[in-house]
C-alpha distance (Angstrom), angle and dihedral (degrees) to the residues before:
residue distance angle dihedral
X1 . . .
X2 3.68 . .
X3 3.87 124.0 .
X4 3.80 95.9 -102.1
X5 3.81 90.7 55.5
X6 3.76 93.6 44.3
X7 3.76 91.0 49.4
X8 3.83 93.1 51.8
X9 3.86 90.7 47.5
X10 3.84 91.4 52.4
X11 3.85 93.2 45.3
X12 3.82 92.4 -114.7
X13 3.76 125.9 134.4
X14 3.87 109.7 -108.1
X15 3.89 89.2 -127.0
X16 3.84 90.7 56.3
X17 3.85 90.4 47.7
X18 3.93 89.7 47.6
X19 3.91 89.8 50.7
X20 3.83 89.9 48.0
X21 3.70 89.7 50.5
X22 3.80 92.6 49.2
X23 3.75 91.5 51.0
X24 3.96 91.3 46.8
X25 3.92 88.4 -118.9
X26 3.86 100.8 119.3
X27 3.92 111.1 125.1
X28 3.77 89.6 -134.9
X29 3.84 136.8 64.8
X30 3.84 113.1 -98.7
X31 3.78 136.0 -175.7
X32 3.89 138.7 179.5
X33 3.67 121.4 -105.0
X34 3.78 105.8 -178.1
X35 3.71 104.8 -57.1
X36 3.82 94.1 -21.5
X37 3.77 128.2 97.2
X38 3.82 106.1 -137.5
X39 3.94 122.2 -163.0
X40 3.77 120.2 -136.7
X41 3.78 135.0 26.7
X42 3.77 119.9 -42.5
X43 3.81 110.4 -112.7
X44 3.69 104.5 -108.2
X45 3.70 124.7 -169.9
X46 3.82 94.4 -0.3
X47 3.80 95.1 110.9
X48 3.82 124.0 68.8
X49 3.82 112.5 -94.0
X50 3.81 89.9 -128.5
X51 3.69 93.5 101.1
X52 3.70 143.3 -30.9
X53 3.77 133.9 -80.0
X54 3.75 115.5 -125.2
X55 3.82 126.6 -172.2
X56 3.79 109.2 -147.9
X57 3.87 122.0 -168.4
X58 3.78 129.5 175.3
X59 3.74 136.6 -177.6
X60 3.75 128.2 -174.6
X61 3.76 101.9 -130.3
X62 3.72 141.6 28.7
X63 3.81 93.8 -113.9
X64 3.77 89.8 64.4
X65 3.94 96.0 59.7
X66 3.88 91.0 115.0
X67 3.87 85.6 60.8
X68 3.81 89.3 62.0
X69 3.76 91.7 64.2
X70 3.85 91.0 49.4
X71 3.81 90.9 50.0
X72 3.77 92.2 47.7
X73 3.83 92.2 47.8
X74 3.66 94.1 48.5
X75 3.85 93.9 51.6
X76 3.82 95.7 41.0
X77 3.79 92.0 50.7
X78 3.77 91.2 50.7
X79 3.73 92.1 45.1
X80 3.91 96.2 48.7
X81 3.86 89.9 41.4
X82 3.93 86.2 61.6
X83 3.68 92.4 45.9
X84 3.79 96.9 -102.1
X85 3.74 113.4 140.3
X86 3.87 112.3 -139.6
X87 3.90 108.8 -135.5
X88 3.78 97.1 -171.8
X89 3.87 147.0 -20.3
X90 3.88 126.5 -122.1
X91 3.76 117.5 -168.2
X92 3.74 131.7 175.2
X93 3.77 142.0 173.5
X94 3.78 105.8 -134.6
X95 3.89 137.5 124.2
X96 3.76 112.8 -98.5
X97 3.72 91.2 -153.2
X98 3.83 95.3 63.9
X99 3.76 93.0 50.3
X100 3.80 91.4 -135.6
X101 3.71 95.8 129.8
X102 3.78 99.9 139.7
X103 3.65 99.9 179.1
X104 3.82 94.5 47.0
X105 3.86 89.1 48.8
X106 3.79 90.9 47.5
X107 3.85 88.1 53.0
X108 3.82 88.1 53.7
X109 3.74 94.7 48.3
X110 3.81 97.1 41.7
X111 3.83 119.7 -0.7
X112 3.84 94.4 -164.8
X113 3.82 93.3 50.7
X114 3.75 107.6 77.4
X115 3.82 111.9 55.2
X116 3.83 100.4 -177.9
C-alpha cells in the first residue's frame, strides 16, 4: 500500500507520515516505486524470472500529473496483491490519440531499454 493509504489506516496525517519517512523514522519498512512511497517489503522473487513487470501510466496533459501517481498506485497495489513484483515504473505525459507515446513504444520495442 502507498504511504497515504497507510497513514489513513493508522489514523496519522499524511503530512506527519511523510515527515517521518523523510527523517527515516517510520515504524514500517518503505521503498520507492517511481514517485510513490510504498509501505511494506517489496515482493522479491515472487514473479517468474522470465521477464520483468513494468507499470506504465500515461496522462494527456501536464495538469493531470497527480493522476499518474493514482494510476501507478492502483496498478502496483493490484499486482503486489496478486504476488507479482513490480520491477519498475514508466510514466509519461502524452496524448493517446496521436500515438506519439515514445516511452510506451520503447517498452514494446525493447523492454529493458527505457529505465524511467
